[in-house]
HTML snippet that shows the backbone in 3Dmol.js (N, CA, C, O; Angstrom):
<script src="https://3Dmol.org/build/3Dmol-min.js"></script>
<div id="view" style="width:600px;height:400px;position:relative"></div>
<script>
const pdb = `
ATOM      1  N   UNK A   1     105.391 103.653 107.452  1.00  0.00           N
ATOM      2  CA  UNK A   1     103.982 103.486 107.744  1.00  0.00           C
ATOM      3  C   UNK A   1     103.200 104.509 106.939  1.00  0.00           C
ATOM      4  O   UNK A   1     103.478 105.707 106.990  1.00  0.00           O
ATOM      5  N   UNK A   2     102.232 104.026 106.209  1.00  0.00           N
ATOM      6  CA  UNK A   2     101.426 104.896 105.375  1.00  0.00           C
ATOM      7  C   UNK A   2      99.961 104.731 105.779  1.00  0.00           C
ATOM      8  O   UNK A   2      99.468 103.610 105.910  1.00  0.00           O
ATOM      9  N   UNK A   3      99.284 105.834 105.971  1.00  0.00           N
ATOM     10  CA  UNK A   3      97.863 105.812 106.289  1.00  0.00           C
ATOM     11  C   UNK A   3      97.082 105.787 104.983  1.00  0.00           C
ATOM     12  O   UNK A   3      97.353 106.569 104.072  1.00  0.00           O
ATOM     13  N   UNK A   4      96.123 104.895 104.901  1.00  0.00           N
ATOM     14  CA  UNK A   4      95.252 104.821 103.723  1.00  0.00           C
ATOM     15  C   UNK A   4      93.818 105.070 104.161  1.00  0.00           C
ATOM     16  O   UNK A   4      93.369 104.580 105.197  1.00  0.00           O
ATOM     17  N   UNK A   5      93.125 105.827 103.365  1.00  0.00           N
ATOM     18  CA  UNK A   5      91.730 106.126 103.650  1.00  0.00           C
ATOM     19  C   UNK A   5      90.853 105.027 103.044  1.00  0.00           C
ATOM     20  O   UNK A   5      90.949 104.744 101.850  1.00  0.00           O
ATOM     21  N   UNK A   6      90.012 104.416 103.855  1.00  0.00           N
ATOM     22  CA  UNK A   6      89.170 103.321 103.381  1.00  0.00           C
ATOM     23  C   UNK A   6      88.188 103.759 102.309  1.00  0.00           C
ATOM     24  O   UNK A   6      87.752 102.929 101.511  1.00  0.00           O
ATOM     25  N   UNK A   7      87.830 105.021 102.264  1.00  0.00           N
ATOM     26  CA  UNK A   7      86.854 105.477 101.272  1.00  0.00           C
ATOM     27  C   UNK A   7      87.425 105.427  99.857  1.00  0.00           C
ATOM     28  O   UNK A   7      86.669 105.505  98.889  1.00  0.00           O
ATOM     29  N   UNK A   8      88.751 105.298  99.719  1.00  0.00           N
ATOM     30  CA  UNK A   8      89.378 105.196  98.406  1.00  0.00           C
ATOM     31  C   UNK A   8      89.259 103.787  97.822  1.00  0.00           C
ATOM     32  O   UNK A   8      89.555 103.584  96.644  1.00  0.00           O
ATOM     33  N   UNK A   9      88.834 102.820  98.622  1.00  0.00           N
ATOM     34  CA  UNK A   9      88.754 101.419  98.208  1.00  0.00           C
ATOM     35  C   UNK A   9      87.360 100.865  98.491  1.00  0.00           C
ATOM     36  O   UNK A   9      86.643 101.368  99.356  1.00  0.00           O
ATOM     37  N   UNK A  10      86.990  99.827  97.752  1.00  0.00           N
ATOM     38  CA  UNK A  10      85.695  99.192  98.001  1.00  0.00           C
ATOM     39  C   UNK A  10      85.712  98.420  99.308  1.00  0.00           C
ATOM     40  O   UNK A  10      84.798  98.551 100.123  1.00  0.00           O
ATOM     41  N   UNK A  11      86.746  97.619  99.512  1.00  0.00           N
ATOM     42  CA  UNK A  11      86.867  96.863 100.757  1.00  0.00           C
ATOM     43  C   UNK A  11      85.928  95.683 100.839  1.00  0.00           C
ATOM     44  O   UNK A  11      85.579  95.245 101.935  1.00  0.00           O
ATOM     45  N   UNK A  12      85.507  95.151  99.683  1.00  0.00           N
ATOM     46  CA  UNK A  12      84.629  93.981  99.678  1.00  0.00           C
ATOM     47  C   UNK A  12      85.485  92.718  99.593  1.00  0.00           C
ATOM     48  O   UNK A  12      86.699  92.793  99.403  1.00  0.00           O
ATOM     49  N   UNK A  13      84.848  91.571  99.732  1.00  0.00           N
ATOM     50  CA  UNK A  13      85.585  90.311  99.649  1.00  0.00           C
ATOM     51  C   UNK A  13      86.162  90.117  98.246  1.00  0.00           C
ATOM     52  O   UNK A  13      87.258  89.577  98.098  1.00  0.00           O
ATOM     53  N   UNK A  14      85.434  90.553  97.220  1.00  0.00           N
ATOM     54  CA  UNK A  14      85.911  90.421  95.846  1.00  0.00           C
ATOM     55  C   UNK A  14      86.953  91.472  95.477  1.00  0.00           C
ATOM     56  O   UNK A  14      87.789  91.227  94.607  1.00  0.00           O
ATOM     57  N   UNK A  15      86.920  92.628  96.117  1.00  0.00           N
ATOM     58  CA  UNK A  15      87.851  93.730  95.841  1.00  0.00           C
ATOM     59  C   UNK A  15      88.360  94.297  97.169  1.00  0.00           C
ATOM     60  O   UNK A  15      87.963  95.395  97.560  1.00  0.00           O
ATOM     61  N   UNK A  16      89.243  93.554  97.874  1.00  0.00           N
ATOM     62  CA  UNK A  16      89.680  93.994  99.211  1.00  0.00           C
ATOM     63  C   UNK A  16      90.671  95.158  99.146  1.00  0.00           C
ATOM     64  O   UNK A  16      91.201  95.482  98.083  1.00  0.00           O
ATOM     65  N   UNK A  17      90.904  95.770 100.285  1.00  0.00           N
ATOM     66  CA  UNK A  17      91.919  96.807 100.427  1.00  0.00           C
ATOM     67  C   UNK A  17      93.272  96.087 100.418  1.00  0.00           C
ATOM     68  O   UNK A  17      93.508  95.194 101.232  1.00  0.00           O
ATOM     69  N   UNK A  18      94.160  96.480  99.495  1.00  0.00           N
ATOM     70  CA  UNK A  18      95.464  95.834  99.369  1.00  0.00           C
ATOM     71  C   UNK A  18      96.457  96.519 100.301  1.00  0.00           C
ATOM     72  O   UNK A  18      96.639  97.736 100.247  1.00  0.00           O
ATOM     73  N   UNK A  19      97.096  95.725 101.155  1.00  0.00           N
ATOM     74  CA  UNK A  19      98.108  96.218 102.084  1.00  0.00           C
ATOM     75  C   UNK A  19      99.454  95.674 101.619  1.00  0.00           C
ATOM     76  O   UNK A  19      99.616  94.462 101.480  1.00  0.00           O
ATOM     77  N   UNK A  20     100.422  96.558 101.377  1.00  0.00           N
ATOM     78  CA  UNK A  20     101.741  96.154 100.913  1.00  0.00           C
ATOM     79  C   UNK A  20     102.623  95.743 102.090  1.00  0.00           C
ATOM     80  O   UNK A  20     102.535  96.310 103.179  1.00  0.00           O
ATOM     81  N   UNK A  21     103.482  94.740 101.847  1.00  0.00           N
ATOM     82  CA  UNK A  21     104.409  94.278 102.879  1.00  0.00           C
ATOM     83  C   UNK A  21     105.645  93.679 102.228  1.00  0.00           C
ATOM     84  O   UNK A  21     105.615  93.304 101.056  1.00  0.00           O
ATOM     85  N   UNK A  22     106.727  93.589 102.980  1.00  0.00           N
ATOM     86  CA  UNK A  22     107.942  92.943 102.491  1.00  0.00           C
ATOM     87  C   UNK A  22     108.125  91.581 103.153  1.00  0.00           C
ATOM     88  O   UNK A  22     109.218  91.016 103.128  1.00  0.00           O
ATOM     89  N   UNK A  23     107.060  91.059 103.740  1.00  0.00           N
ATOM     90  CA  UNK A  23     107.087  89.742 104.371  1.00  0.00           C
ATOM     91  C   UNK A  23     105.743  89.073 104.124  1.00  0.00           C
ATOM     92  O   UNK A  23     104.881  89.649 103.460  1.00  0.00           O
ATOM     93  N   UNK A  24     105.553  87.881 104.641  1.00  0.00           N
ATOM     94  CA  UNK A  24     104.313  87.148 104.410  1.00  0.00           C
ATOM     95  C   UNK A  24     103.240  87.483 105.442  1.00  0.00           C
ATOM     96  O   UNK A  24     102.152  86.909 105.408  1.00  0.00           O
ATOM     97  N   UNK A  25     103.532  88.399 106.352  1.00  0.00           N
ATOM     98  CA  UNK A  25     102.567  88.814 107.364  1.00  0.00           C
ATOM     99  C   UNK A  25     102.825  90.266 107.732  1.00  0.00           C
ATOM    100  O   UNK A  25     103.917  90.788 107.511  1.00  0.00           O
ATOM    101  N   UNK A  26     101.798  90.924 108.304  1.00  0.00           N
ATOM    102  CA  UNK A  26     101.941  92.326 108.708  1.00  0.00           C
ATOM    103  C   UNK A  26     100.842  92.675 109.700  1.00  0.00           C
ATOM    104  O   UNK A  26      99.706  92.221 109.566  1.00  0.00           O
ATOM    105  N   UNK A  27     101.178  93.470 110.676  1.00  0.00           N
ATOM    106  CA  UNK A  27     100.222  93.982 111.634  1.00  0.00           C
ATOM    107  C   UNK A  27      99.631  95.268 111.073  1.00  0.00           C
ATOM    108  O   UNK A  27     100.373  96.189 110.733  1.00  0.00           O
ATOM    109  N   UNK A  28      98.308  95.345 110.972  1.00  0.00           N
ATOM    110  CA  UNK A  28      97.642  96.537 110.447  1.00  0.00           C
ATOM    111  C   UNK A  28      96.605  97.017 111.457  1.00  0.00           C
ATOM    112  O   UNK A  28      96.084  96.241 112.258  1.00  0.00           O
ATOM    113  N   UNK A  29      96.326  98.295 111.398  1.00  0.00           N
ATOM    114  CA  UNK A  29      95.324  98.884 112.279  1.00  0.00           C
ATOM    115  C   UNK A  29      94.203  99.494 111.476  1.00  0.00           C
ATOM    116  O   UNK A  29      94.430 100.035 110.394  1.00  0.00           O
ATOM    117  N   UNK A  30      92.988  99.411 111.998  1.00  0.00           N
ATOM    118  CA  UNK A  30      91.807  99.966 111.334  1.00  0.00           C
ATOM    119  C   UNK A  30      91.059 100.857 112.319  1.00  0.00           C
ATOM    120  O   UNK A  30      90.722 100.431 113.424  1.00  0.00           O
ATOM    121  N   UNK A  31      90.804 102.087 111.912  1.00  0.00           N
ATOM    122  CA  UNK A  31      89.952 102.983 112.695  1.00  0.00           C
ATOM    123  C   UNK A  31      88.554 102.805 112.119  1.00  0.00           C
ATOM    124  O   UNK A  31      88.224 103.375 111.079  1.00  0.00           O
ATOM    125  N   UNK A  32      87.744 102.020 112.793  1.00  0.00           N
ATOM    126  CA  UNK A  32      86.462 101.584 112.242  1.00  0.00           C
ATOM    127  C   UNK A  32      85.451 102.719 112.069  1.00  0.00           C
ATOM    128  O   UNK A  32      84.666 102.705 111.121  1.00  0.00           O
ATOM    129  N   UNK A  33      85.463 103.679 112.954  1.00  0.00           N
ATOM    130  CA  UNK A  33      84.549 104.823 112.853  1.00  0.00           C
ATOM    131  C   UNK A  33      85.371 106.092 112.681  1.00  0.00           C
ATOM    132  O   UNK A  33      86.485 106.189 113.197  1.00  0.00           O
ATOM    133  N   UNK A  34      84.833 107.050 111.970  1.00  0.00           N
ATOM    134  CA  UNK A  34      85.578 108.260 111.627  1.00  0.00           C
ATOM    135  C   UNK A  34      86.107 109.003 112.852  1.00  0.00           C
ATOM    136  O   UNK A  34      87.238 109.490 112.829  1.00  0.00           O
ATOM    137  N   UNK A  35      85.326 109.099 113.903  1.00  0.00           N
ATOM    138  CA  UNK A  35      85.726 109.864 115.079  1.00  0.00           C
ATOM    139  C   UNK A  35      86.095 108.960 116.249  1.00  0.00           C
ATOM    140  O   UNK A  35      86.047 109.391 117.401  1.00  0.00           O
ATOM    141  N   UNK A  36      86.461 107.721 115.972  1.00  0.00           N
ATOM    142  CA  UNK A  36      86.830 106.789 117.034  1.00  0.00           C
ATOM    143  C   UNK A  36      88.185 107.177 117.631  1.00  0.00           C
ATOM    144  O   UNK A  36      89.045 107.736 116.951  1.00  0.00           O
ATOM    145  N   UNK A  37      88.347 106.871 118.899  1.00  0.00           N
ATOM    146  CA  UNK A  37      89.594 107.197 119.585  1.00  0.00           C
ATOM    147  C   UNK A  37      90.476 105.960 119.770  1.00  0.00           C
ATOM    148  O   UNK A  37      91.501 106.031 120.448  1.00  0.00           O
ATOM    149  N   UNK A  38      90.094 104.844 119.181  1.00  0.00           N
ATOM    150  CA  UNK A  38      90.899 103.636 119.311  1.00  0.00           C
ATOM    151  C   UNK A  38      91.116 102.985 117.943  1.00  0.00           C
ATOM    152  O   UNK A  38      90.383 103.249 116.990  1.00  0.00           O
ATOM    153  N   UNK A  39      92.125 102.139 117.870  1.00  0.00           N
ATOM    154  CA  UNK A  39      92.484 101.439 116.638  1.00  0.00           C
ATOM    155  C   UNK A  39      92.307  99.949 116.862  1.00  0.00           C
ATOM    156  O   UNK A  39      92.727  99.416 117.889  1.00  0.00           O
ATOM    157  N   UNK A  40      91.683  99.272 115.899  1.00  0.00           N
ATOM    158  CA  UNK A  40      91.539  97.820 115.969  1.00  0.00           C
ATOM    159  C   UNK A  40      92.733  97.220 115.220  1.00  0.00           C
ATOM    160  O   UNK A  40      92.867  97.403 114.010  1.00  0.00           O
ATOM    161  N   UNK A  41      93.593  96.509 115.938  1.00  0.00           N
ATOM    162  CA  UNK A  41      94.788  95.912 115.355  1.00  0.00           C
ATOM    163  C   UNK A  41      94.521  94.461 114.987  1.00  0.00           C
ATOM    164  O   UNK A  41      93.821  93.746 115.704  1.00  0.00           O
ATOM    165  N   UNK A  42      95.089  94.030 113.854  1.00  0.00           N
ATOM    166  CA  UNK A  42      94.940  92.636 113.434  1.00  0.00           C
ATOM    167  C   UNK A  42      96.123  92.232 112.566  1.00  0.00           C
ATOM    168  O   UNK A  42      96.773  93.074 111.947  1.00  0.00           O
ATOM    169  N   UNK A  43      96.388  90.946 112.530  1.00  0.00           N
ATOM    170  CA  UNK A  43      97.462  90.413 111.697  1.00  0.00           C
ATOM    171  C   UNK A  43      96.898  90.007 110.358  1.00  0.00           C
ATOM    172  O   UNK A  43      95.866  89.339 110.291  1.00  0.00           O
ATOM    173  N   UNK A  44      97.572  90.408 109.281  1.00  0.00           N
ATOM    174  CA  UNK A  44      97.246  89.952 107.938  1.00  0.00           C
ATOM    175  C   UNK A  44      98.310  88.963 107.500  1.00  0.00           C
ATOM    176  O   UNK A  44      99.502  89.179 107.720  1.00  0.00           O
ATOM    177  N   UNK A  45      97.869  87.870 106.874  1.00  0.00           N
ATOM    178  CA  UNK A  45      98.768  86.844 106.370  1.00  0.00           C
ATOM    179  C   UNK A  45      98.530  86.713 104.875  1.00  0.00           C
ATOM    180  O   UNK A  45      97.387  86.714 104.419  1.00  0.00           O
ATOM    181  N   UNK A  46      99.613  86.600 104.110  1.00  0.00           N
ATOM    182  CA  UNK A  46      99.508  86.524 102.657  1.00  0.00           C
ATOM    183  C   UNK A  46      98.649  85.325 102.235  1.00  0.00           C
ATOM    184  O   UNK A  46      98.816  84.214 102.739  1.00  0.00           O
ATOM    185  N   UNK A  47      97.732  85.577 101.303  1.00  0.00           N
ATOM    186  CA  UNK A  47      96.865  84.530 100.783  1.00  0.00           C
ATOM    187  C   UNK A  47      95.623  84.275 101.612  1.00  0.00           C
ATOM    188  O   UNK A  47      94.820  83.409 101.265  1.00  0.00           O
ATOM    189  N   UNK A  48      95.446  85.015 102.709  1.00  0.00           N
ATOM    190  CA  UNK A  48      94.279  84.839 103.568  1.00  0.00           C
ATOM    191  C   UNK A  48      93.634  86.199 103.850  1.00  0.00           C
ATOM    192  O   UNK A  48      93.965  86.839 104.848  1.00  0.00           O
ATOM    193  N   UNK A  49      92.717  86.649 102.982  1.00  0.00           N
ATOM    194  CA  UNK A  49      92.043  87.935 103.224  1.00  0.00           C
ATOM    195  C   UNK A  49      91.326  87.921 104.575  1.00  0.00           C
ATOM    196  O   UNK A  49      90.848  86.876 105.017  1.00  0.00           O
ATOM    197  N   UNK A  50      91.255  89.060 105.214  1.00  0.00           N
ATOM    198  CA  UNK A  50      90.651  89.146 106.541  1.00  0.00           C
ATOM    199  C   UNK A  50      89.641  90.274 106.580  1.00  0.00           C
ATOM    200  O   UNK A  50      89.826  91.313 105.945  1.00  0.00           O
ATOM    201  N   UNK A  51      88.581  90.063 107.323  1.00  0.00           N
ATOM    202  CA  UNK A  51      87.514  91.054 107.467  1.00  0.00           C
ATOM    203  C   UNK A  51      87.626  91.717 108.832  1.00  0.00           C
ATOM    204  O   UNK A  51      87.716  91.047 109.861  1.00  0.00           O
ATOM    205  N   UNK A  52      87.618  93.032 108.820  1.00  0.00           N
ATOM    206  CA  UNK A  52      87.633  93.806 110.059  1.00  0.00           C
ATOM    207  C   UNK A  52      86.237  93.781 110.685  1.00  0.00           C
ATOM    208  O   UNK A  52      85.267  93.406 110.027  1.00  0.00           O
ATOM    209  N   UNK A  53      86.139  94.171 111.933  1.00  0.00           N
ATOM    210  CA  UNK A  53      84.854  94.220 112.614  1.00  0.00           C
ATOM    211  C   UNK A  53      83.886  95.217 111.997  1.00  0.00           C
ATOM    212  O   UNK A  53      82.673  95.091 112.165  1.00  0.00           O
ATOM    213  N   UNK A  54      84.416  96.217 111.278  1.00  0.00           N
ATOM    214  CA  UNK A  54      83.559  97.219 110.640  1.00  0.00           C
ATOM    215  C   UNK A  54      83.039  96.738 109.284  1.00  0.00           C
ATOM    216  O   UNK A  54      82.202  97.400 108.671  1.00  0.00           O
ATOM    217  N   UNK A  55      83.538  95.576 108.809  1.00  0.00           N
ATOM    218  CA  UNK A  55      83.025  95.014 107.565  1.00  0.00           C
ATOM    219  C   UNK A  55      83.941  95.152 106.365  1.00  0.00           C
ATOM    220  O   UNK A  55      83.634  94.603 105.307  1.00  0.00           O
ATOM    221  N   UNK A  56      85.049  95.860 106.485  1.00  0.00           N
ATOM    222  CA  UNK A  56      85.973  96.032 105.363  1.00  0.00           C
ATOM    223  C   UNK A  56      86.933  94.846 105.283  1.00  0.00           C
ATOM    224  O   UNK A  56      87.441  94.371 106.299  1.00  0.00           O
ATOM    225  N   UNK A  57      87.171  94.377 104.058  1.00  0.00           N
ATOM    226  CA  UNK A  57      88.092  93.276 103.804  1.00  0.00           C
ATOM    227  C   UNK A  57      89.458  93.825 103.448  1.00  0.00           C
ATOM    228  O   UNK A  57      89.560  94.848 102.771  1.00  0.00           O
ATOM    229  N   UNK A  58      90.524  93.145 103.904  1.00  0.00           N
ATOM    230  CA  UNK A  58      91.894  93.530 103.602  1.00  0.00           C
ATOM    231  C   UNK A  58      92.662  92.297 103.158  1.00  0.00           C
ATOM    232  O   UNK A  58      92.400  91.184 103.614  1.00  0.00           O
ATOM    233  N   UNK A  59      93.619  92.514 102.259  1.00  0.00           N
ATOM    234  CA  UNK A  59      94.443  91.433 101.753  1.00  0.00           C
ATOM    235  C   UNK A  59      95.885  91.921 101.672  1.00  0.00           C
ATOM    236  O   UNK A  59      96.139  93.094 101.397  1.00  0.00           O
ATOM    237  N   UNK A  60      96.824  91.014 101.911  1.00  0.00           N
ATOM    238  CA  UNK A  60      98.239  91.359 101.919  1.00  0.00           C
ATOM    239  C   UNK A  60      98.884  91.049 100.578  1.00  0.00           C
ATOM    240  O   UNK A  60      98.623  90.002  99.986  1.00  0.00           O
ATOM    241  N   UNK A  61      99.731  91.965 100.096  1.00  0.00           N
ATOM    242  CA  UNK A  61     100.482  91.755  98.862  1.00  0.00           C
ATOM    243  C   UNK A  61     101.964  91.838  99.206  1.00  0.00           C
ATOM    244  O   UNK A  61     102.445  92.866  99.683  1.00  0.00           O
ATOM    245  N   UNK A  62     102.673  90.758  98.962  1.00  0.00           N
ATOM    246  CA  UNK A  62     104.085  90.656  99.313  1.00  0.00           C
ATOM    247  C   UNK A  62     104.952  91.239  98.198  1.00  0.00           C
ATOM    248  O   UNK A  62     104.747  90.937  97.023  1.00  0.00           O
ATOM    249  N   UNK A  63     105.920  92.074  98.573  1.00  0.00           N
ATOM    250  CA  UNK A  63     106.891  92.653  97.644  1.00  0.00           C
ATOM    251  C   UNK A  63     108.282  92.281  98.127  1.00  0.00           C
ATOM    252  O   UNK A  63     108.522  92.240  99.334  1.00  0.00           O
ATOM    253  N   UNK A  64     109.205  92.009  97.212  1.00  0.00           N
ATOM    254  CA  UNK A  64     110.574  91.732  97.659  1.00  0.00           C
ATOM    255  C   UNK A  64     111.236  92.994  98.201  1.00  0.00           C
ATOM    256  O   UNK A  64     110.935  94.106  97.768  1.00  0.00           O
ATOM    257  N   UNK A  65     112.133  92.802  99.148  1.00  0.00           N
ATOM    258  CA  UNK A  65     112.872  93.933  99.710  1.00  0.00           C
ATOM    259  C   UNK A  65     113.833  94.492  98.661  1.00  0.00           C
ATOM    260  O   UNK A  65     114.378  93.727  97.865  1.00  0.00           O
ATOM    261  N   UNK A  66     114.050  95.791  98.642  1.00  0.00           N
ATOM    262  CA  UNK A  66     114.996  96.359  97.665  1.00  0.00           C
ATOM    263  C   UNK A  66     116.425  95.934  97.999  1.00  0.00           C
ATOM    264  O   UNK A  66     116.774  95.761  99.167  1.00  0.00           O
ATOM    265  N   UNK A  67     117.238  95.768  96.975  1.00  0.00           N
ATOM    266  CA  UNK A  67     118.642  95.440  97.161  1.00  0.00           C
ATOM    267  C   UNK A  67     119.364  96.698  97.615  1.00  0.00           C
ATOM    268  O   UNK A  67     119.426  97.681  96.878  1.00  0.00           O
ATOM    269  N   UNK A  68     119.897  96.672  98.800  1.00  0.00           N
ATOM    270  CA  UNK A  68     120.503  97.892  99.354  1.00  0.00           C
ATOM    271  C   UNK A  68     121.731  98.342  98.582  1.00  0.00           C
ATOM    272  O   UNK A  68     122.113  99.509  98.663  1.00  0.00           O
ATOM    273  N   UNK A  69     122.355  97.441  97.835  1.00  0.00           N
ATOM    274  CA  UNK A  69     123.532  97.813  97.062  1.00  0.00           C
ATOM    275  C   UNK A  69     123.145  98.491  95.742  1.00  0.00           C
ATOM    276  O   UNK A  69     123.990  99.108  95.093  1.00  0.00           O
ATOM    277  N   UNK A  70     121.888  98.379  95.348  1.00  0.00           N
ATOM    278  CA  UNK A  70     121.418  99.003  94.105  1.00  0.00           C
ATOM    279  C   UNK A  70     120.734 100.340  94.350  1.00  0.00           C
ATOM    280  O   UNK A  70     120.363 101.021  93.394  1.00  0.00           O
ATOM    281  N   UNK A  71     120.560 100.730  95.600  1.00  0.00           N
ATOM    282  CA  UNK A  71     119.914 102.001  95.926  1.00  0.00           C
ATOM    283  C   UNK A  71     120.827 103.184  95.596  1.00  0.00           C
ATOM    284  O   UNK A  71     122.045 103.080  95.746  1.00  0.00           O
ATOM    285  N   UNK A  72     120.261 104.294  95.154  1.00  0.00           N
ATOM    286  CA  UNK A  72     121.102 105.473  94.873  1.00  0.00           C
ATOM    287  C   UNK A  72     121.650 106.066  96.160  1.00  0.00           C
ATOM    288  O   UNK A  72     121.041 105.936  97.222  1.00  0.00           O
ATOM    289  N   UNK A  73     122.802 106.716  96.061  1.00  0.00           N
ATOM    290  CA  UNK A  73     123.431 107.320  97.247  1.00  0.00           C
ATOM    291  C   UNK A  73     122.842 108.637  97.602  1.00  0.00           C
ATOM    292  O   UNK A  73     123.267 109.262  98.573  1.00  0.00           O
TER     293      UNK A  73
END
`;
const viewer = $3Dmol.createViewer("view");
viewer.addModel(pdb, "pdb");
viewer.setStyle({}, {cartoon: {color: "spectrum"}});
viewer.zoomTo();
viewer.render();
</script>
């Protein structure tokens, strides 16, 4: 799990925040306000960008899983 700061991305419909995944879907959380004490959770599906309640757009990018036999020891 990697935390990404929304200020590093535009988050518009034309240039959404890219979320990496090894499947065609992923559960992501968004802290809509800087000092908020709750997280807004939503499902992202590959090929279907989604807009959070705070107005930021997110899109899923699918990556193949690494071959465990090719990993270094």
